[in-house]
N, C-alpha and C positions, 0 to 999 in steps of 0.2 A: 355318359352326362359327366361333365365337369364341374367339380366343386370349388367355389372360391372361398378363401378365407380371409379375413380382414386384415391389412397390413399392419405389422407390428411396428410401433415407435422404437425408438432409441431407448435402450436400458439405462438410466441415469444410475441406477442402485438406490439405496437407502439413503436419505439425507442425513439420519441420525449417525451414520458411522462417519461422516466426514467431518473429523474434529480438528484436524492439523493445520487447516489453511483458512485464512480470513476471509470470510464473505458473507455479509449481513443478509438475511432473508427474511426480515420480519415486516418491511414496509413493500407495498405492491401498488401498481397503480393502473386498475383496469379501465379507468376513464380515459387513459390515453392509447388504449389499444387500437383504436381506430387510425390515430396518426402513426403509431409505432409500426404497426403491420400494413397499413394501405396507403402509406404515402412516402414517396421519395423525398427526402430532406436533406440538402447537402451545403453543410457550411464551409463553402470552397473559400480561402483567403483569410485575410485579417478578420477577427470577428469584431472589431469595431467600426468596419466598412461593409456595407451592405452588397457592394458589387451589383453585377447585372441582373441576377436572377432573383425570384421571389419565393423560392422554394427553399428557404433556410429557417433557422431559428436563432439567428445570430443575436437578437434582442434577448430572449431567455439565457444565451451563453454570456453575454455581458452582465446580465443580472446575477448569475453564477459566480462570475470572477469578482464583483464587486461585493457580494455577501460573504464570500471567502476573504478576500482582500481585507474587509473591515474586522473579521475574526482575528485576522493575523496581523493587524496595525500597519498594513502597507500605505495607506494614506490615500488621497483623493486620485491620484494619477495612476492608481494601479492598472497593470496590463497583465493579460495572459489569455488562455485560450483552453477549451476543452481537448483533451488528448485522447488516444487510443489506449491510455495505460500510464502507470508512472513511470516505465522506462522511457516513453517517449518525452515525457516530461523532462526528466534527468538529462536526456540526450540534448534537448533543446538547450538546457543550461549549460552543458559542458561545451556545445558547439558556440554558444554565445561568449563564453569565457575564451575559447581558442580563437574566435574570430576577433575579440578585442586583444588578445595576447596571444600571438603565434608560438611564442615560447612557454607556454603554461605547462606545468606539471599537476596532475590531478592526484590528490590525497584522500585515501577514503580508509575506514577502518576495516580490520579484518572480519569483523562482525556485518559489515555493509552489504547490501543487496549485490547479488552476482552481476546484475546488468551493468553495474559501473565499470567494469572491465570493458564490456562491449562498447560502452559510450566512449570511454578513453582511446580505445583501438579505432573506433570510426573517425574521430578528429585527429587522429597520429599523435596522441599526446603520451607522454610517459605517466605510469600508474604507480603511485607509491602506497604501500599497505602500511597503515598505522596499527600499533598494538592496540588492545583492549584492556581495560581494568577487569577488577573481579567482577564488577556488575556488567560486564558486556559493553560498557561506553568506551568511545575513543579515549586513550590515554593522552592526556595534554602534555605530559613529560615527554612521551615519546614523539607526539607531534611537534614539538619544539626541536628535538634532535634532528628529524627528518628535514624541518624547514630550514634550519642552520646548516645542514649537510648540502643543501642546494640553494644557496643563496644567490641572488641575482636573477632568478627566474620567477616569472607571475606564478601564483599560486591558486587553483581550484580545489578546495576543500569542501568535499561532500559529507555532510553530517547527516546522521540516522535519528529519525524520531520514531522509534519502534522497530527496532531490529528483527529480523526473521525469525530468529530461534527463541530469544528470550523478551523481546518488546523492549529493549534498553533505549534509554533517551539520552542523546550525545548533548554536551554543554556548549551550546551555539555561543552563549554569551561569552564563555571562557575561550573559545576558539577565536572568536573576535578580539578580545582582549590580549590574547597572545600574540595575534599579528599586529596589533597597535604596538606591544612591547617590542617586537622584533623590525617594526617601520616597514611592514610588508603592505606597499600602498597598492600595488598593481595585484589585486587578489579578487575572488570571488568566494562567497560561502553559500552553497547551494542546500538546502534542506529536503532531505528525502523524508517526509512525514505522509508516507503513503496511508499506513495503517493508524497511527496513534495521532496525527495532527490534530483531527477536528476534536477527538473525545479529551486529549490532554488539554487543548486550548479553551475547553468549556468547563475545566475544573475551576474551583474557587480561587481567587487571588493568591491565597496562601499556599495553595498545592500544587498551583499550575507552573510548569517548569518554562523558563523564558528561551524560545527558540524562535520566535517570528521575526518579523523586520526591525521591530523595535530593539531585537537582541543582536542585530547584526547581521541576519540574513541577507542575501542579495537576490535569491530565487527561492522558490518553494513549491513542492508537489504535494498533492492529496490524492488518494485515489476515490472513485465514486462507488465502485462495487466492493470496497471492503467494509467501511462502517456506515456508509450512506445509502447503501441497500439499492442501488439502481439495476441490480441483477444482469447487468451487462458490464463486460471491462470498460473502464474509461478512468479519467483523471483529470485534474485542473493544475496547471502550471501557472505561477503568479510571480510578477516583478512588481516593485513599487513604482515603477515607470517603465514606458517601453524601451526597451534596450535601444541604447544609441546606434549600435552598430548593424541594425536591421536595414536591409534595402527598403526604401518607401516607393521604389519605382511602381506604378501602376501596370499590371499586367493587363492588357487590352482583352484577353480573352474571357477574364474573370470580372474584371472592372475593380480590382482590390489589388494591393500588396500582398506578396506571398511571405507572410512572416512566420508561418509555422512549419513545422517538419514534415507533416502530409500535405497532400495536395488538397484532395476532396477529403472532408472530414464529415463523421456523423452527425446529423442534426437530429437525431432521436436523443441520443444521450445527454445533451444540454437540457431536453424536456424533462428526462428522468431525474438529473440533479436539482432543476428547479422543483420539481414537484417534491423531492425529499427535503431540501433545505427550506423553502418558503412554506411548504406545507406542514412541516414539524417546528420550525424556528429553534431558535437557542435553547429555550426550555424543553422542548419535546426532545431534542437531540441529548440534552443534559440528562433527561431521565433515562433515554435508552442506554447511555454510556454507562449510568450507575447501576442499571439492571445487571448490565454486563460484567462489571466489576465484582457485584454481589455475587453473581453465579460463579466467577474466577475463585472467590474467595471461598465460597461452598465447596468448589471442586478441590481446591488446595488442601483444605481441611479434612474433607473425606478421605482423600489418599494417605494423608498423614495418620488418620485414625486407622487405618487398616495397616499401616507400616510401610506402604509404598514410597520409595524416594522420590521426593518431588520440591520444586523451587518456583518462586512466584516473587518478581519483581514489585514494589510498590505501585498501585493504580494499573496494574497491567492486566489485559483480558487473558495473557498467555501464560499457562503453567507448564513447565517443562517436568518430564517424569522419566525414571528408568524405563528403558524400551523392554516392553515384554517380548516372549517368544510367541508361539502360537496361542492365539485366543479362538474361542467358539464362534466368534462372529467377526465379520471383515472389517475390524475398526482400521481407520486410517489415521495414524499418529505422526507420520513423516519422520524427519529426522535422520539419525544414521543408526548404527546397531546398538549404539549405547543409550542414546536420547531421544525421546519422541516429545510430542507436545499436544496440548488440548488449547485451542483458542475459542474462548466463550464469548463469540460474537452475537448480537442481537438475531435472535431466531433460533439459537441453541437452546433446547429445553433441557430442564433440569433432570428429568426422567431419564435422558440420554445419559447424562454423567452418572446417574445412580446405577443405570445399566452396566456401564463400562466399569464402573469401581466394584460393581458385584463379580464381574468375570475377572478383574485383577485380584480380587480377594480369594476367590476361588484357585486362580491359578497359584497364588502365593502359599496357600495352604493344601495343595495337592488334590483340591475336590474337582478338578476340571476333566472333562473328557473330550478329547479331540478324536472326531470320527476318522476311521481308516478310510482313505479314498477307494472307491470301486470302480470298476471299468461298467460303463453303462452297455446297453445292447449293441451299441455300434462301435465299442471299442474305445471310445473317447473317455479319456480320464478326467473325471471333475476336478476343479481348483480345491484344493484345502484351505480352509480360512486362515489367514496370517494376516498379520500387521504390515 
């Protein structure tokens, strides 16, 4: 007689150990389950043009674009779409700049997202790395020197709002003012605000950094799965108006212009984004952001109290800390051999922070025991817990 065993699902590990990468998990949408898991939804083509089919969520997509456009002061003519992630959004902006100005040079800070080099390579544009200051922000002095060394060419400057390692925020208004001073009129200023764009824009007026369209941005991208808790990768690219270089020719097959990077696009992610943005509203997301900042301040203070080296920028969810060696539990702290990070996203529990701090405290004072790996009965060597 053959015995059957139940198929095991994938092992995703324990969520509490995954502290190094930004992904909010506090919002869920069970009421969308039937649509998300039981219906093909394809937002092919321009989101502002329905096209031939009916199995799309472009109305929800336009709602999302306008909600975010209002948050970032894009104005009534805002245009954009829901992408597969912030990388696609940045690629769209870099491609728009290269199409408008074939001689464009891309500038990005040394702390900018790794995907910018890929975007520049795909459009065959030179990439210039700009130094950062002591707070990980793009150095305006170094940017000035780089721009002066390449006069005559168009400039595509990618500013970052929430760098990957320390969550630094570049001075977008300062970048625009520098371009004005140097009389660089053939320019684009794209803002990669994947992580920190929405929570920073929701700060009070006195604390909110200026990085939206009113500060000089010409395009901006925010992630959905980072702060907005869509639970699946996506982002939204925004422009204050439809880019003039876009080809508006109607594609007969889809009944719409092909104005996005991808052809077929998810019709599910606009539903998740709309549920998050419209369901919580500005006040709800403002409260979520403040809880995360409070937790980050708590974590930073707890690390300092045990004497563990740590740093945190003002208003950041992110704390950097000296990278520990082996710990008794498989904490994921990212970074390199010297520096790790904790990102206190919505959904991270204070108890997880306490558990990590306790492990670090024990390691710091020599009270920790790392089990010696043993061979199991089949000769396999189990993995030892490590960061």
